[in-house]
DOZA-777424 format. One line per field, with one value per residue (C-alpha): residue in three letters; x, y, z. Coordinates in Angstrom, 2 decimals. Layout:
REM DOZA-777424
code <- ALA / ...
X <- X / ...
Y <- Y / ...
Z <- Z / ...
***
This chain:
REM DOZA-777424
code <- UNK / UNK / UNK / UNK / UNK / UNK / UNK / UNK / UNK / UNK / UNK / UNK / UNK / UNK / UNK / UNK / UNK / UNK / UNK / UNK / UNK / UNK / UNK / UNK / UNK / UNK / UNK / UNK / UNK / UNK / UNK / UNK / UNK / UNK / UNK / UNK / UNK / UNK / UNK / UNK / UNK / UNK / UNK / UNK / UNK / UNK / UNK / UNK / UNK / UNK / UNK / UNK / UNK / UNK / UNK / UNK / UNK / UNK / UNK / UNK / UNK / UNK / UNK / UNK / UNK / UNK / UNK / UNK / UNK / UNK / UNK / UNK / UNK / UNK / UNK / UNK / UNK / UNK / UNK / UNK / UNK / UNK / UNK / UNK / UNK / UNK / UNK / UNK / UNK / UNK / UNK / UNK / UNK / UNK / UNK / UNK / UNK / UNK / UNK / UNK / UNK / UNK / UNK / UNK / UNK / UNK / UNK / UNK / UNK / UNK / UNK / UNK / UNK / UNK / UNK / UNK / UNK / UNK / UNK / UNK / UNK / UNK / UNK / UNK / UNK / UNK / UNK / UNK / UNK / UNK / UNK / UNK / UNK / UNK / UNK / UNK / UNK / UNK / UNK / UNK / UNK / UNK / UNK / UNK / UNK / UNK / UNK / UNK / UNK / UNK / UNK / UNK / UNK / UNK / UNK / UNK / UNK / UNK / UNK / UNK / UNK / UNK / UNK / UNK / UNK / UNK / UNK / UNK / UNK / UNK / UNK / UNK / UNK / UNK / UNK / UNK / UNK / UNK / UNK / UNK / UNK / UNK / UNK / UNK / UNK / UNK / UNK / UNK / UNK / UNK / UNK / UNK / UNK / UNK / UNK / UNK / UNK / UNK / UNK / UNK / UNK / UNK / UNK / UNK / UNK / UNK / UNK / UNK / UNK / UNK / UNK / UNK / UNK / UNK / UNK / UNK / UNK / UNK / UNK / UNK / UNK / UNK / UNK / UNK / UNK / UNK / UNK / UNK / UNK / UNK / UNK / UNK / UNK / UNK / UNK / UNK / UNK / UNK / UNK / UNK / UNK / UNK / UNK / UNK / UNK / UNK / UNK / UNK / UNK / UNK / UNK / UNK / UNK / UNK / UNK / UNK / UNK / UNK / UNK / UNK / UNK / UNK / UNK / UNK / UNK / UNK / UNK / UNK / UNK / UNK / UNK / UNK / UNK / UNK / UNK / UNK / UNK / UNK / UNK / UNK / UNK / UNK / UNK / UNK / UNK / UNK / UNK / UNK / UNK / UNK / UNK / UNK / UNK / UNK / UNK / UNK / UNK / UNK / UNK / UNK / UNK / UNK / UNK / UNK / UNK / UNK / UNK / UNK / UNK / UNK / UNK / UNK / UNK / UNK / UNK / UNK / UNK / UNK / UNK / UNK / UNK / UNK / UNK / UNK / UNK / UNK / UNK / UNK / UNK / UNK / UNK / UNK / UNK / UNK / UNK / UNK / UNK / UNK / UNK / UNK / UNK / UNK / UNK / UNK / UNK / UNK / UNK / UNK / UNK / UNK / UNK / UNK / UNK / UNK / UNK / UNK / UNK / UNK / UNK / UNK / UNK / UNK / UNK / UNK / UNK / UNK / UNK / UNK / UNK / UNK / UNK / UNK / UNK / UNK / UNK / UNK / UNK / UNK / UNK / UNK / UNK / UNK / UNK / UNK / UNK / UNK / UNK / UNK / UNK / UNK / UNK / UNK / UNK / UNK / UNK / UNK / UNK / UNK / UNK / UNK / UNK / UNK / UNK / UNK / UNK / UNK / UNK / UNK / UNK / UNK / UNK / UNK / UNK / UNK / UNK / UNK / UNK / UNK / UNK / UNK / UNK / UNK / UNK / UNK / UNK / UNK / UNK / UNK / UNK / UNK / UNK / UNK / UNK / UNK / UNK / UNK / UNK / UNK / UNK / UNK / UNK / UNK / UNK / UNK / UNK / UNK / UNK / UNK / UNK / UNK / UNK / UNK / UNK / UNK / UNK / UNK / UNK / UNK / UNK / UNK / UNK / UNK / UNK / UNK / UNK / UNK / UNK / UNK / UNK / UNK / UNK / UNK / UNK / UNK / UNK / UNK / UNK / UNK / UNK / UNK / UNK / UNK / UNK / UNK / UNK / UNK / UNK / UNK / UNK / UNK / UNK / UNK / UNK / UNK / UNK / UNK / UNK / UNK / UNK / UNK / UNK / UNK / UNK / UNK / UNK / UNK / UNK / UNK / UNK / UNK / UNK / UNK / UNK / UNK / UNK / UNK / UNK / UNK / UNK / UNK / UNK / UNK / UNK / UNK / UNK / UNK / UNK / UNK / UNK / UNK / UNK / UNK / UNK / UNK / UNK / UNK / UNK / UNK / UNK / UNK / UNK / UNK / UNK / UNK / UNK
X <- -0.13 / 1.26 / -0.20 / 0.02 / -0.30 / -1.15 / 4.06 / 5.36 / 6.49 / 8.32 / 6.62 / 9.14 / 10.22 / 13.77 / 12.94 / 14.71 / 13.35 / 9.90 / 10.19 / 10.90 / 8.31 / 5.57 / 6.12 / 5.47 / 2.66 / 1.25 / 1.84 / -0.19 / -3.04 / -3.09 / -2.85 / -5.59 / -8.08 / -7.40 / -8.46 / -11.09 / -13.42 / -12.56 / -14.24 / -17.06 / -17.67 / -18.27 / -20.37 / -22.78 / -23.04 / -26.46 / -28.02 / -30.41 / -30.05 / -27.38 / -26.98 / -27.59 / -25.73 / -26.21 / -24.87 / -21.65 / -20.98 / -21.50 / -19.01 / -16.66 / -16.73 / -15.77 / -13.09 / -11.66 / -11.60 / -10.67 / -7.78 / -5.11 / -3.24 / -0.17 / 3.37 / 5.25 / 6.83 / 10.64 / 12.33 / 10.82 / 7.64 / 6.45 / 7.37 / 4.30 / 5.58 / 4.93 / 1.79 / -0.71 / -2.21 / -5.07 / -7.59 / -6.43 / -6.45 / -9.71 / -11.25 / -9.42 / -10.95 / -14.45 / -14.19 / -12.88 / -15.78 / -18.82 / -17.61 / -17.51 / -21.23 / -22.97 / -21.68 / -21.40 / -17.58 / -18.96 / -20.51 / -22.05 / -23.65 / -20.72 / -18.88 / -16.53 / -14.75 / -15.24 / -11.91 / -12.96 / -10.97 / -7.92 / -7.78 / -8.39 / -5.38 / -2.96 / -3.54 / -3.07 / 0.07 / 1.09 / 0.85 / -2.73 / -4.78 / -8.21 / -9.44 / -8.61 / -9.47 / -13.33 / -13.76 / -12.60 / -14.82 / -18.12 / -16.91 / -16.31 / -19.71 / -21.60 / -21.30 / -21.46 / -23.91 / -25.85 / -24.98 / -27.19 / -28.17 / -27.25 / -29.89 / -28.48 / -25.17 / -22.29 / -20.86 / -18.15 / -21.07 / -22.39 / -19.52 / -19.26 / -22.73 / -22.75 / -19.55 / -19.66 / -23.43 / -22.76 / -26.17 / -24.16 / -20.82 / -22.13 / -22.42 / -18.88 / -17.45 / -18.92 / -17.33 / -14.01 / -14.12 / -14.70 / -12.31 / -9.26 / -10.28 / -10.46 / -7.27 / -5.40 / -4.65 / -1.56 / -4.16 / -7.11 / -5.19 / -3.46 / -6.84 / -9.38 / -6.77 / -4.04 / -5.11 / -6.77 / -9.32 / -11.28 / -9.79 / -10.34 / -13.04 / -13.55 / -17.07 / -17.82 / -17.58 / -15.26 / -17.86 / -18.93 / -14.97 / -14.43 / -10.92 / -10.18 / -6.62 / -8.20 / -10.42 / -7.83 / -6.19 / -9.25 / -10.57 / -7.61 / -6.12 / -8.08 / -9.31 / -5.62 / -4.99 / -7.51 / -6.26 / -2.84 / -3.88 / -5.29 / -2.79 / -0.40 / -2.28 / -2.90 / -6.53 / -8.85 / -12.07 / -10.05 / -8.65 / -11.90 / -13.45 / -10.35 / -11.34 / -15.09 / -14.52 / -12.70 / -15.58 / -17.45 / -15.16 / -15.32 / -13.10 / -13.02 / -10.70 / -12.04 / -8.95 / -6.18 / -4.57 / -4.84 / -5.01 / -1.60 / -0.61 / -2.11 / -1.02 / -2.53 / -1.65 / -2.99 / -2.92 / -1.62 / 1.44 / 2.37 / 5.69 / 7.68 / 7.59 / 4.19 / 3.48 / -0.01 / -0.64 / -3.74 / -2.36 / -2.06 / 1.65 / 3.87 / 7.13 / 9.36 / 13.23 / 14.59 / 15.65 / 18.35 / 17.66 / 18.34 / 21.92 / 21.76 / 18.89 / 19.63 / 21.45 / 21.18 / 17.79 / 15.34 / 14.42 / 11.34 / 12.82 / 13.86 / 10.37 / 9.10 / 11.78 / 10.83 / 7.13 / 8.47 / 9.17 / 6.53 / 3.67 / 1.65 / 1.24 / 0.79 / -2.68 / -4.41 / -7.75 / -8.64 / -10.78 / -13.52 / -12.21 / -14.43 / -14.29 / -10.40 / -8.71 / -11.54 / -11.02 / -7.23 / -7.29 / -9.60 / -7.88 / -3.90 / -4.29 / -2.68 / 0.33 / 0.71 / 0.65 / 3.39 / 5.93 / 4.74 / 5.87 / 9.54 / 9.98 / 12.15 / 11.80 / 14.44 / 13.86 / 17.28 / 19.02 / 19.13 / 17.23 / 15.17 / 11.50 / 13.31 / 15.23 / 11.76 / 9.85 / 12.00 / 12.27 / 8.21 / 8.16 / 10.71 / 8.61 / 5.29 / 7.39 / 8.81 / 5.44 / 3.53 / 6.56 / 9.24 / 5.71 / 3.55 / 6.41 / 7.13 / 9.68 / 7.37 / 4.19 / 2.59 / 2.73 / -0.29 / -0.68 / -2.19 / -4.77 / -4.04 / -0.75 / -0.40 / -0.20 / 1.52 / 1.01 / 1.83 / 1.23 / 4.39 / 5.45 / 1.81 / 2.70 / 4.53 / 7.45 / 5.29 / 2.33 / 4.48 / 6.13 / 2.02 / 1.40 / 4.35 / 3.74 / -0.23 / 0.48 / 3.39 / 1.04 / -1.73 / 0.83 / 2.05 / -1.83 / -2.65 / 0.08 / -1.16 / -4.32 / -3.21 / -1.55 / 1.68 / 3.34 / 7.39 / 10.13 / 12.53 / 14.75 / 16.88 / 14.46 / 13.13 / 16.50 / 17.41 / 14.69 / 12.08 / 12.60 / 13.77 / 11.84 / 8.24 / 7.09 / 5.60 / 3.26 / 4.30 / 3.95 / 6.47 / 9.95 / 12.74 / 14.62 / 17.83 / 21.67 / 22.32 / 24.15 / 20.74 / 18.50 / 19.64 / 18.13 / 14.35 / 13.64 / 15.92 / 13.88 / 11.38 / 9.38 / 8.26 / 6.31 / 4.79 / 3.74 / 2.48 / 0.27 / -1.16 / -2.44 / -5.07 / -5.91 / -9.32 / -8.65 / -8.60 / -5.50 / -3.29 / -2.07 / -1.33 / 0.64 / 3.01 / 3.25 / 4.43 / 7.21 / 8.55 / 8.83 / 10.69 / 12.74 / 13.85 / 14.12 / 16.07 / 16.49 / 20.38 / 20.46 / 23.33 / 23.32 / 23.90 / 22.44 / 19.94 / 23.08 / 22.60 / 19.11 / 17.71 / 15.79 / 17.10 / 18.21 / 17.48 / 21.06 / 20.84 / 17.77 / 19.39 / 17.43 / 15.78 / 13.38 / 10.83 / 11.14 / 11.15 / 7.76 / 6.43 / 7.43 / 5.87 / 2.72 / 2.33 / 3.16 / 0.62 / -2.31 / -1.88 / -1.34 / -4.71 / -3.66 / -1.41 / -4.18 / -4.67 / -7.72 / -7.49 / -6.61 / -7.46 / -5.77 / -5.93 / -8.38 / -8.41 / -4.89 / -2.32 / -2.98 / -2.77 / 0.75 / 1.57 / -0.51
Y <- -0.25 / 3.23 / 6.01 / 8.10 / 8.79 / 8.43 / 8.57 / 8.95 / 12.52 / 14.43 / 18.07 / 20.08 / 23.54 / 25.09 / 28.55 / 30.01 / 28.26 / 28.86 / 32.93 / 32.57 / 30.42 / 32.22 / 35.04 / 33.79 / 31.67 / 35.30 / 37.00 / 33.91 / 34.24 / 38.17 / 38.02 / 34.76 / 37.11 / 40.22 / 37.67 / 36.18 / 39.80 / 41.22 / 37.83 / 38.33 / 41.65 / 41.78 / 38.69 / 40.88 / 43.89 / 44.42 / 42.01 / 42.76 / 42.48 / 40.64 / 38.16 / 37.21 / 37.72 / 33.88 / 33.33 / 35.45 / 33.76 / 30.27 / 31.22 / 32.60 / 29.20 / 27.49 / 29.97 / 29.04 / 25.17 / 25.84 / 28.17 / 28.37 / 25.15 / 25.57 / 25.07 / 22.06 / 22.77 / 20.87 / 18.84 / 15.88 / 16.53 / 15.93 / 19.31 / 20.90 / 20.94 / 23.91 / 24.42 / 25.62 / 28.99 / 31.36 / 29.47 / 26.16 / 27.31 / 28.42 / 25.55 / 23.20 / 25.02 / 25.17 / 21.41 / 20.78 / 23.54 / 21.81 / 18.12 / 19.11 / 20.85 / 18.22 / 14.25 / 11.83 / 10.12 / 6.86 / 6.97 / 3.65 / 1.78 / -0.88 / 1.81 / 2.68 / 5.76 / 9.31 / 10.39 / 13.58 / 15.76 / 13.45 / 13.42 / 17.31 / 17.85 / 15.22 / 17.06 / 20.71 / 19.11 / 17.89 / 21.11 / 20.17 / 22.59 / 24.43 / 22.21 / 18.78 / 19.57 / 20.75 / 18.49 / 15.14 / 16.36 / 16.81 / 12.97 / 11.75 / 13.53 / 11.23 / 8.43 / 10.45 / 10.07 / 13.30 / 14.40 / 13.41 / 15.58 / 14.12 / 12.78 / 14.88 / 16.62 / 14.86 / 15.97 / 14.51 / 12.89 / 11.25 / 10.48 / 6.59 / 6.15 / 6.65 / 5.35 / 3.36 / 4.76 / 7.08 / 8.40 / 10.48 / 11.64 / 15.11 / 15.42 / 14.27 / 16.36 / 19.33 / 18.06 / 17.40 / 20.84 / 22.81 / 20.69 / 21.44 / 25.18 / 24.77 / 22.24 / 22.76 / 19.38 / 18.08 / 18.28 / 16.74 / 13.74 / 13.38 / 12.57 / 11.18 / 8.85 / 7.77 / 8.29 / 5.50 / 7.67 / 7.45 / 3.79 / 1.96 / 3.50 / 1.98 / 0.75 / -0.52 / -4.08 / -4.98 / -4.50 / -1.14 / 0.45 / 3.49 / 1.66 / 5.08 / 3.76 / 0.69 / 2.26 / 4.87 / 1.94 / 0.37 / 1.16 / 0.14 / 3.01 / 5.98 / 7.67 / 7.95 / 9.12 / 11.45 / 12.96 / 12.93 / 15.27 / 17.51 / 17.75 / 17.90 / 21.01 / 22.81 / 21.95 / 22.17 / 20.58 / 18.09 / 17.03 / 17.04 / 14.76 / 12.23 / 12.24 / 11.59 / 8.75 / 7.15 / 7.60 / 5.61 / 2.99 / -0.34 / -2.18 / -5.36 / -7.19 / -6.25 / -5.32 / -5.65 / -2.87 / -3.71 / -1.29 / -1.65 / 0.02 / 3.18 / 5.39 / 8.56 / 10.85 / 14.56 / 17.15 / 19.46 / 17.28 / 17.83 / 18.91 / 21.45 / 18.91 / 19.34 / 22.89 / 24.17 / 26.99 / 27.90 / 27.31 / 23.50 / 24.23 / 23.13 / 25.30 / 23.33 / 22.06 / 20.80 / 16.95 / 15.59 / 12.95 / 9.47 / 8.45 / 4.72 / 2.36 / 0.29 / 0.90 / -2.12 / -3.82 / -5.74 / -3.97 / -4.19 / -6.16 / -9.05 / -9.10 / -9.93 / -12.31 / -14.18 / -14.28 / -15.83 / -18.62 / -19.35 / -20.96 / -19.97 / -16.98 / -18.08 / -18.24 / -21.31 / -19.95 / -17.04 / -14.88 / -12.65 / -9.35 / -6.92 / -8.89 / -9.95 / -7.61 / -8.60 / -12.47 / -12.28 / -10.50 / -13.19 / -16.15 / -14.46 / -11.17 / -12.98 / -13.98 / -10.95 / -8.62 / -11.03 / -10.24 / -6.73 / -6.42 / -7.50 / -4.72 / -2.29 / 1.72 / 3.04 / 6.42 / 7.33 / 6.75 / 9.92 / 10.12 / 6.76 / 7.94 / 8.99 / 5.73 / 3.90 / 5.65 / 4.95 / 0.97 / 1.12 / 3.39 / 0.37 / -2.30 / -1.13 / -0.19 / -3.77 / -5.51 / -3.39 / -3.58 / -6.51 / -8.32 / -7.88 / -8.32 / -11.92 / -11.58 / -13.91 / -12.64 / -9.16 / -6.71 / -7.34 / -3.74 / -4.71 / -2.24 / -2.44 / -2.38 / 1.51 / 4.11 / 5.32 / 7.68 / 11.53 / 12.77 / 12.15 / 15.63 / 16.30 / 14.00 / 13.66 / 11.48 / 8.31 / 8.73 / 8.46 / 5.43 / 4.22 / 5.48 / 3.68 / 0.41 / 0.50 / 0.94 / -1.71 / -3.81 / -2.88 / -3.41 / -6.91 / -7.77 / -6.53 / -8.43 / -11.53 / -11.24 / -10.61 / -13.84 / -13.13 / -11.93 / -13.25 / -11.42 / -12.37 / -9.26 / -10.66 / -11.06 / -7.48 / -5.79 / -7.72 / -7.59 / -4.59 / -1.97 / 1.52 / 3.56 / 3.27 / 2.35 / 5.56 / 5.06 / 7.51 / 8.03 / 10.50 / 10.13 / 11.53 / 14.60 / 14.99 / 14.09 / 10.81 / 10.91 / 11.94 / 9.38 / 6.83 / 8.34 / 8.53 / 9.54 / 11.53 / 11.68 / 8.34 / 10.41 / 13.58 / 11.57 / 9.22 / 12.27 / 14.01 / 11.05 / 10.16 / 13.79 / 12.74 / 9.01 / 8.68 / 6.08 / 8.59 / 6.43 / 6.82 / 10.43 / 9.56 / 6.78 / 8.38 / 11.35 / 9.27 / 6.98 / 10.20 / 11.73 / 8.52 / 8.64 / 12.07 / 10.87 / 7.28 / 7.23 / 7.62 / 4.54 / 2.01 / -1.62 / -3.41 / -0.91 / -3.42 / -5.75 / -6.54 / -7.50 / -11.03 / -10.57 / -12.67 / -10.96 / -7.85 / -6.79 / -6.38 / -3.22 / 0.12 / 3.11 / 2.51 / 0.70 / 3.61 / 4.58 / 0.83 / 0.46 / 3.81 / 2.53 / -0.78 / 1.01 / 2.98 / 0.47 / -2.33 / 0.22 / 1.46 / 4.91 / 6.53 / 10.18 / 8.73 / 6.60 / 2.64 / 2.11 / 2.51 / -1.41 / -1.73 / -2.19 / -6.27 / -6.46 / -10.26 / -10.63 / -12.88 / -15.97 / -18.56 / -17.64 / -18.44 / -21.16
Z <- 0.31 / -0.55 / -0.63 / -1.54 / -0.84 / 1.09 / 1.33 / 4.97 / 4.44 / 7.18 / 6.90 / 8.85 / 8.42 / 8.55 / 9.93 / 7.14 / 4.49 / 6.28 / 6.21 / 2.50 / 1.88 / 3.91 / 2.31 / -1.28 / 0.35 / 1.35 / -2.13 / -3.96 / -1.25 / -1.76 / -5.69 / -5.26 / -3.03 / -5.23 / -8.50 / -6.76 / -5.27 / -9.11 / -10.50 / -8.00 / -8.11 / -12.17 / -11.80 / -9.62 / -11.68 / -13.25 / -10.70 / -8.25 / -4.09 / -2.58 / -0.50 / 2.86 / 6.04 / 6.49 / 2.82 / 3.28 / 6.79 / 5.31 / 2.36 / 5.28 / 7.15 / 3.57 / 2.98 / 6.25 / 5.45 / 2.37 / 1.69 / -0.69 / 0.16 / 1.84 / -0.13 / 0.47 / 3.99 / 3.73 / 1.11 / 2.50 / 1.58 / -2.41 / -4.17 / -6.30 / -10.36 / -12.33 / -13.82 / -11.24 / -12.28 / -10.66 / -12.89 / -11.82 / -8.19 / -8.24 / -10.23 / -7.23 / -4.39 / -6.13 / -6.75 / -2.93 / -1.58 / -3.68 / -2.79 / 0.27 / 0.62 / -1.53 / -1.60 / 0.78 / 1.69 / 0.33 / -3.27 / -2.51 / -0.25 / -0.61 / 1.17 / -1.93 / -0.98 / -2.58 / -4.29 / -5.70 / -3.46 / -3.78 / -7.33 / -7.58 / -5.14 / -6.86 / -10.92 / -9.02 / -7.15 / -10.55 / -12.41 / -14.43 / -15.87 / -14.38 / -17.46 / -16.31 / -12.56 / -13.46 / -16.36 / -14.25 / -11.45 / -13.34 / -14.29 / -10.75 / -9.54 / -11.73 / -9.41 / -5.69 / -3.47 / -2.09 / 1.21 / 4.35 / 6.86 / 10.02 / 12.38 / 15.58 / 15.83 / 17.27 / 20.63 / 22.49 / 24.60 / 21.71 / 19.85 / 20.54 / 19.87 / 16.39 / 15.38 / 11.80 / 10.94 / 7.39 / 8.42 / 10.89 / 8.44 / 8.32 / 12.03 / 12.40 / 9.51 / 11.62 / 15.48 / 13.74 / 11.87 / 15.10 / 17.17 / 14.73 / 14.98 / 19.07 / 19.23 / 15.96 / 13.89 / 16.23 / 19.14 / 17.19 / 15.98 / 18.91 / 21.54 / 18.61 / 17.29 / 19.24 / 23.10 / 25.05 / 25.46 / 22.02 / 21.65 / 25.03 / 27.63 / 30.92 / 31.54 / 27.80 / 26.92 / 23.69 / 21.21 / 22.20 / 22.18 / 20.40 / 18.88 / 16.66 / 15.43 / 14.02 / 11.95 / 10.50 / 9.19 / 7.68 / 4.18 / 2.77 / 4.37 / 3.25 / 6.43 / 6.89 / 3.24 / 3.24 / 6.47 / 5.34 / 2.27 / 4.87 / 6.78 / 3.45 / 1.95 / 4.91 / 4.35 / 7.31 / 5.55 / 4.01 / 7.28 / 9.21 / 6.04 / 6.60 / 10.37 / 9.94 / 6.84 / 10.02 / 11.98 / 9.53 / 9.45 / 11.23 / 13.69 / 12.23 / 14.13 / 17.99 / 20.15 / 17.09 / 18.76 / 22.26 / 25.21 / 26.07 / 22.68 / 24.30 / 26.99 / 28.36 / 25.47 / 26.74 / 23.88 / 26.24 / 26.12 / 22.53 / 21.83 / 19.73 / 16.51 / 16.73 / 17.30 / 16.79 / 13.69 / 12.54 / 9.07 / 9.82 / 8.40 / 10.86 / 12.03 / 13.71 / 13.62 / 10.10 / 10.58 / 8.05 / 5.61 / 6.59 / 5.41 / 6.38 / 6.10 / 9.46 / 12.67 / 14.69 / 16.05 / 13.68 / 9.99 / 8.58 / 5.95 / 8.44 / 9.21 / 5.29 / 5.50 / 8.68 / 7.42 / 3.90 / 5.48 / 8.00 / 6.58 / 9.48 / 7.72 / 3.84 / 2.94 / 1.58 / -0.14 / -2.09 / -0.22 / -1.23 / -2.20 / -0.47 / 2.92 / 2.19 / 4.71 / 7.46 / 6.94 / 6.85 / 10.01 / 11.27 / 10.39 / 10.36 / 12.83 / 15.61 / 14.13 / 11.52 / 14.97 / 16.26 / 13.79 / 13.37 / 16.97 / 16.38 / 14.18 / 16.31 / 16.50 / 19.01 / 19.38 / 21.32 / 17.87 / 16.29 / 13.23 / 13.78 / 12.73 / 9.37 / 9.10 / 9.66 / 7.52 / 4.69 / 5.55 / 5.37 / 2.12 / 0.65 / 2.04 / 0.59 / -2.74 / -2.99 / -2.40 / -4.94 / -7.69 / -7.04 / -6.26 / -8.93 / -11.18 / -13.48 / -15.99 / -18.31 / -17.25 / -17.09 / -14.42 / -12.12 / -10.54 / -7.89 / -6.34 / -2.78 / -2.53 / -2.68 / 0.34 / 2.43 / 5.54 / 5.72 / 9.09 / 11.07 / 11.61 / 13.68 / 16.31 / 18.94 / 19.55 / 20.98 / 18.62 / 15.95 / 16.86 / 17.08 / 13.61 / 11.75 / 13.88 / 12.81 / 9.53 / 9.45 / 11.24 / 8.39 / 5.35 / 6.58 / 6.88 / 3.07 / 2.12 / 3.58 / 2.23 / -1.51 / -1.51 / 0.40 / -2.90 / -3.55 / -4.19 / -6.54 / -6.73 / -9.55 / -11.82 / -11.08 / -11.01 / -14.21 / -16.56 / -15.53 / -17.90 / -16.67 / -19.52 / -20.43 / -24.06 / -24.62 / -27.96 / -30.39 / -33.90 / -34.41 / -35.70 / -33.55 / -35.19 / -33.27 / -33.70 / -33.73 / -30.18 / -28.76 / -30.76 / -28.49 / -25.71 / -26.87 / -23.40 / -21.57 / -18.07 / -17.85 / -15.52 / -17.68 / -20.06 / -17.36 / -15.61 / -18.67 / -19.23 / -15.92 / -15.57 / -18.60 / -17.02 / -16.20 / -13.05 / -10.14 / -8.19 / -11.22 / -10.31 / -6.64 / -7.09 / -10.02 / -7.78 / -4.88 / -6.61 / -8.70 / -5.12 / -3.53 / -6.54 / -5.92 / -1.90 / -2.45 / -6.27 / -5.06 / -2.61 / -4.65 / -4.84 / -1.37 / 0.55 / 1.92 / 2.14 / 6.22 / 6.31 / 6.31 / 3.28 / 0.66 / -2.64 / -1.11 / -1.46 / -5.24 / -4.62 / -5.65 / -5.54 / -9.08 / -7.49 / -8.15 / -11.26 / -12.44 / -10.68 / -11.89 / -15.66 / -15.00 / -13.71 / -16.30 / -18.87 / -17.60 / -17.26 / -20.71 / -21.77 / -22.38 / -23.39 / -26.30 / -27.86 / -26.12 / -23.98 / -20.15 / -18.10 / -14.63 / -11.36 / -10.34 / -7.62 / -7.21 / -5.74 / -6.52 / -4.74 / -7.50 / -8.19 / -4.40 / -3.54
***
C-alpha cells in the first residue's frame, strides 16, 4: 500500500525556509483573493439585491475550511510541479468546496470511497490545468451519493454511539471541523486517533469500544490517506473529512490494537515538533534526510524475510475481495501482529523516525513493484498495495511510533491478504524496464548521439500522461513514486545487504522508476491512444498457492 499517498512524508520546516516560503505564500494568497474579488464583482454587476448575512457567513466558513493550499514545507515533502495558475487554483477550490457541500464520503452502499478531493489535489500538485480539474470533477460527480443531513449533531457525549453509522457522516465533519479550530491539527489527531480515551473506555464491553486507530487503518487506509492530504496541503476541510471518514469505518478485529498499545496522551503534552498553527503548516526544527538504512535492531525487511519462511502466514484459499482484509485479520491477525511487534523503533537513536519511515516506504514499494513483477508474464498492478502516510510531523514522538507500527501492521496484513507475494529481486532488477514504452508515431529528429536517448527523463512522459488518465488512483501513485525517487533514488546496490531478506542486496534506488514504468505500461497510456486497463482486484493467490 502506499499511498499515497497516501508516502510517509516528514513535513518539518526550516525556520529560514519557512519565512521565505511564507512570504511567497502570502503573495500568492493576496493575488488570488484580489483576483477572486474582481471576479465576484464582475458577476454581481447588473444583478439586483445581494447575498444575505447567512450566505456570507456560510461562504466565510467554507473559505476557512478550504484556503489556498499551503506550500510544501520541507524537502522531505512532495514538491509541486510547475503549471499551477490562478485558474487552476480557482478550479481546485471550487471542486473541494462543492464536493464538501454536496456529496457523501462513500459513493455507494458498499462503502467505496469518494476520491474527488484526492484526485483534484493530485492533479493540482502535478501542475494540471483548470480544465482537467473541472472535467474530471464533472465525471466523478456522476457517481457520487448526495450528502445526508445528520440525524443529530455529534458531540463528545454521543461521539462513540454513532461510530460506523454513515448517516452521521456530516455530523462528524462538523464536529471535527470545530475540534481542529479549537485544538489544532496535532491536538485533534493526538486525542481522537492516538489517545487511550478514544480507543478504549472504562465501563464499555469489547464490542462497543471506539477503537479509532483501528478505524483509521481500515478502508484500505483511505481515512489515513484523506487525512494526510489535508495535513500536507494545509486544508482543514479535507482533514475534517478524513477524520469523519475514519469515524464511519469499522473496527473489524476487536482489540487488534489492545489497550497496552496506548498510554495517556493529553493534547497539552504535544511537543514542539507538533506545534499548532492556524494554517496547519508545521514550523519546527528541520530533520536531515536519512543516510543509512539500519543501525542495529530489527529491520522491516527482516520481518518480511521471516514471514516468507513461515507457512503459518501463508494463505491457503482465495478470499472474497470485499471482505479480504477482515477475513485475513480473523485468520492471521494474531500472527501478523506478533511479527509486527518484532520490528524495532528506538527513539534514543538520532534520525530513527526518518529511518523507519524509509523502511516502510521500501517495504510498500517492493510488495507492490517486485511482488507484482514476473519476467515471463504481465506485471500485476495490485490496487491494494499502494498508499503511505503523511502525518508524522503533526504527532508527538510516542504517537509517531504508534502510527508507524499500526501502518506496518496494516501493510503486512494486506500483503498476506493478497497472497503473500513472493519477492524475486534478481528477476526484477535484471528484467524490469527503466524507460516507459510510450506510444509515439513521431520520428525523433535529433543528432544521432541524442536519438539513442529517446526518453531523457522517464518520469516526464509518465506524469504528462497520468494527468489525463481516467483512473483516479493513477496520479497519486505516480506522484508518490516520483517523490520517492527524489528522496531515495541514489541508494546504491548493497544498501540492504545487512538485512535477512534474501536478494535485497541487489536493490538500488532505481526501484521507484521501475515500479512507475511498470505501472504506466501495464495500465496503458490513455492520453496517447490505447484503452485504459484496470487494477488487479483479485490478488495473486494462484501464483503463490
